[in-house]
N, C-alpha and C positions, 0 to 999 in steps of 0.2 A: 218696643220694636216690634213691626208688623211680622205676621207669620211668614209672608213671602220673603222678607228681608232675612227672617230668622233662618228659614230653609236654605237661602242661598249660602249664608254664613256657614251652615252645618256642611254643606256640599264642599265648599271652598276648603273647611278645616279637614274634612274627610280625604279630599284629594291631596291635600298637603301632606296628611300622615301617610297615605298610600305611597307617594312618591319617597319620604323618608324612609319607610319601611323597606321599600324596594332598594334604596341606596344603601341602607344598613346592611341588607341581605347580600348585595353585591359585594361589599367590602368585608363581610364575614366570610362568605364562600370563596372569595377570591383564591386564597392560599390556604395551605394546610395550617390549620389552627388560627386562621385569619391572616391579616397583612396582606401585601400585594400579591398579585397573581404572577404565575411563572409557567414555564413549560410543562412541568409535572403536575401542577395544580393550578389550571386556568380559572377555576371557578365555576359556578352554576349559571352566571349571567355574563353576558358580555359588557365590558367597561366602556364600549363604545356606543352600543345602542340600546343596552338594558335588556335586550331579549334573551331568553333562556337558552342555553346550550343544552345539548342532548349527549348522554354518554351511553345510551342504550341503543345498540345496533338495530334493535327491531323497532324503535321509535322513529317515524319518518318525519316528525316535526322538529325543527331546530337544527342549527349547525351542530355537527357531531365532533366532539373532542375526545377521541379515544384514550384510554389510560396509556400513560407514556412514563416510563422510568428509566429513561436514558437509552442510548443506542444499544442494541443487542450485541453480544460479544460474538465476533466471527471467529469460525475456527482457524486456529494457527496463527492469529492475529496478536501482535504486541502493541501496546500504545506507546507512542513516541510523542513526549511532550515538546511542543515547538518552542522557538525562541530565535535569538540572534546567532548568526554563525559567520565565519569568514569562508566564503566559498572559493576554492582554488587550491592549487598545490603547494605544499610547504617543501616539496623535493626540488632538487636542482632540476632544471628544464634540459635534460640531456640531449633531447632531440630537437631543441630549439624551435618548438612549435609556437610557443608564447599564447597558447589558447585557453590558459587557465590561470591567468593573473587573479591575483586576490581581490576580492570585493566583498563587503560587509551586506549581508542581506537577513531577512528575517523569513523563517518558515513555519507555517501554522502547524498545529497538532495534527497528527494523523496516526493511522494504524499500518504496521508492515509485517509481513510473514516472519515469524521467528526462523524459519529455515528456508533454503532454497526449494523450490518445487521439486519433488523426487519423482524417481521412475515410476513408483507405485501409484502415485497421484496421476500421472500422465496415462497410465494404462487404465486407470479408473475412468478418465475421461474419454479414452478411445472406446471402452466397453459401453458407456451410456450413449456416446454419439452414434456408434454403428447399430445399436439396438433403437434408435430413435427414428422418426420420419424425415431426418434431414435429407437433404438432396444428395445424390450420388457424387456430384461435383464438390461438395463440401466434405463429404466423408473421405475422399482421396487426398485432402489437404491435412489431415490430422496425424499423419505418421511422421515421427522424427526420422531425419536422415541418417540411417545407421552407418551408412558408408562414409561419414565423417571420420571415422577410426582408421580407415585404411589409408596407407602411404605407399608409394610406388617403391620406397627404399627402406620399408620397415615391414615387419610382420605383426601387425595389430589387428590382423582378420578376426581373430576370436573374441575381440570386443564388439565388432560390428554384428557378429552372431549372437552373443550372449548379453550385452552391457544392458540393454533395454528389459529384457524379458526374464532372465534368469533370476530366480527368487533372492539369490545372495546379494544382488544388486538393488533390491527394491528401495532402500532407503539411501541410494547415492542420487545425486541430482542428475535430473534428466538433461541431456544435451542433444545436440542435432536438431534444435528447434529455432525457427527464425522469429525475428520481431513479430511478424504477422501472426504466427502460430501462437506465440506467446499472449498476444492480444486476444486472439479468439478463444484461448483457454480462460483467460480472465473473464471474458463475457459468459462463457457457458458455466464457470464456477459461481458467478453471481446467481444465475439461475437455480443452479443446484442447491445452493445453501439456502436461497430464499424459500424454495419449494419444501424444504424440510422445516423452516420456520412457519410457513403457512400451514402445514400439516399439524405441527404442535399447537398452534393458535386454535385451529378448529377443534382438535382432540381436547384442549383445555377449556373449551367455551369462551374463548376470547374473540372468536370470530365465526359468524354464521355463513356456511358455504352456499346457502342459498339466496344470500344477500348479493344480488347481481347489479342492483340499481346503482350501488356506490362502487363497484369493482370496476377496474380498467377494462377496456375493450377486449383483451385477451383474457379475461375471467380472472386475472391475478389480483391479490390483495393491494389495494393502492398505497403509495409510499406515504401518504398523510395519515395512515394507521398507525404507524410507528412500530409495526411488526416486523417489517423486512428491512434488510440492510442496503445501504448505497452500494454502488458498483465496486467490485474488485477491478484492479486495474494496475499496470505498470506504475512504479513510483517515477516521478519526475527526478532529473539529474540531481537538483537541490535537495530533494528529500532523501534521496539514497545517500548523498554525501553526508548529509546532516546526521542520519541514522548511523551511518558508518563511524563516523566522529565520535559520536556519543559522549559529549562534552559535559553531560549530566554529572559525570562523576569527577569532574576537575574544579568543581565549585569551591569557593571560599568566601565567607560572609556574604555581603549582599552585592549580587551581580558582578563578582569578581571570579575570574577564572585563573587558576594558578599556572596553567600552561595550555597550548594546543597540542595537537597529536600528530605524529607522522603517521602512525598506524591506528587502526581501531582500538588499540590499547596503549598505556604509557610506556614512554622511553624509546630509545633508538634500537633497541635490540628486538630481534626476532625471536628469542628464546624465553622461556617462562624463567623468571628470576626466583620463584618461589616455591617452597614445599617440596613434595615428593616428585613433583613434575618438573623441577629446576633442570634447565638445561635442553629441555624439550622444545620445539618449535612451536609457536603459537597459530600457524597456519600452514596449508598445504600449497607449496610452491616449488619450483625449480631451484634448488640449492646453488647450481653452477653447471657449467658445460658438462653435460653428460650425467649429471648428478640429480636424479629425481627424489630419491628417499634415503640415502646413505647406503651403508653396507649390510650385509646379512649378519643377524645377531644384534644389530644395532640400528635398526631402520628407524631413524630419527623422527621424521614426520610421517612415517607409517603409511604413505600412499605414493605409488608411482604413477597412478592416475588421479581420478577423483576420489573422494574419501566420504564415509558415512556423513550425513548432514548435520548430525551433532556431535562430530568428532573433536572439535577443538573448543576451548572455553569460550563463552559468549562475550559480548562486549558489555557494557554498562547499561545498555537498553535490554539486554538479555536475547540479542540477536547472534546467531551463529554463523561463521564463514563470511563475514562481511569483508574478508580479506582472504585470497586465495580460494582454493578448491574449483570453482568455476566464476568466470566473469559473469556479469549480470546485465541484461538488457534493461534500459530506463527508456521512458517515453520520448525523450528530446530528439529533435532533428539537430544534427551536428552543424555547427558553424563555428568558426575560429574565434569570432568576436563575440559569442553568446554571452559570456559573463559581463562584458561591458554594455551590451545592448539591452539586456533583459531587465525587466523590473526589479526593484529590490524588496518586493514582498511577493513570496511563492513564485520566484522566478522559473520560467520554462519556455523553451522555444518550440513552437508547434509548427512552424512554417518558414519561410525564407523572408518574412516581413524584415525590412531595414538591411537586409544582406542577401541580395537576389543571386541565384544560381549564376546568372550570366556573368558575374564578376570573375569567375574561376574558370581556368583552363582544364577541360576534362582528361587531356593528355598528361597533366602534370600532377592534379589533385583531383582525388575521387570524391569530391564534394558535389552532391546532387541533392535533390528534394526527396530522396529516399535513404540517405544516410543517417543511421541512428547511433546514439552514443552507447557504449558499454563500459561498465565500471568494475574495478575490484581484484583483478588479477585472477589467475588460475593456477592449476596444478602444473601448467607447461610455461608458466611466466616466471621471470627473475624477480626479486623483491621489490624492485623499483615501481612495478605496477600494483603493488599491495597497498600503497598510500591512496586514501580515498579521494584526494584531489586530481590524481592523473585520470586523463581521459582518452578513449580512442572511438574509432568509429567503423562501421562496416554497412553494407548495404541491407535494408530490412528484409529482403527475402534471402539472405546468406544465413547458414548454419555451420557451425564447426563443433568439434569435440571440446572446445574450451569455454563455450557460453551457454549459460542458462538463465535462469531468472527467479524472481520471487515477487508477489503481488503486494500492493499497497491499498489503502481505503481512506477516504475522507473521515475526519471525526465531525459528523454532522451535529448541528445545533450547538457548536461551541465557537466562542470568539478568540480562542487563543489556541 
């Protein structure tokens, strides 16, 4: 063999070995302990181009794959494992609305607040907004309507003066907030929580505060870092109803459920059937005409108005007061035919698509493009409205002493 041919052969073999070494390195470094790459262990090299990834935020070369070990845990959130459900009411349609006819849908996993947003949380929101450089116009919108407690033929004025700010009511649900205000709070909460996560990431050395090239235009840590959380928001109606039913506690063998639920707990009774709490009501609601709590010495449900947000037993997802206490805003625009029209995977109605507002007579039906659904029943409602499938609506700028809210959040990076 001639020298030139020999050298060509060597170069060819060396090149082949280099590719083999790179390929081996890719497969070895792809996952933890070898194997295929995944979100937590993407490997050191791209399986598409073979180019090296960078996990050092000070290294300007290479696409950066920041360490990721799952979505951070957001304050007050409970994981709700998704699945199939029957959307709609199992109660008799006493008002003949026919707007909650049963339909099978699937809801993806998400997170939801363990409790309703309480007065102390709203006062914290007011404090930080008033101390910020927000516009005067926005600051004027953050106050709940405390006048919702007053009535012309009742003396509830003390609640208007004390309910929001008196320390004894700190962990009672905030009321007098509109759908718009609840949405604004959710946006602020997202920023507040993520600011805390960013500070912790910088303090722990997981992020360089001087690394502006990779940060978003507002100087915040980007979403692809895996450090910050997705947005807090109002739950969709389907998410709220799914979480309230909590059918995870009714399973038997493989994909069989022994029963549905009329309320967020088993059975048709509103009273606790077990233990020392036997006979006590499981939710805060109006027991009958003029009867909000029982008689002195035996105040059964313990609340003539709202109650402590942890007052009653949680459902099987660990959520408190998914029936009674206060109704809760959800994202959905109200339409009578929503359950028939919407998709069967993560259904939600965001506008009047397929059901235009022009179909309705505003003199007979208050169905507009600003009508929002609220769910769950309240301290002032009879038991009928405690069933998760029942639904009502009101204008998104309205506020009452019976409507509050809780937040939800997507479970990012999950296919279930």
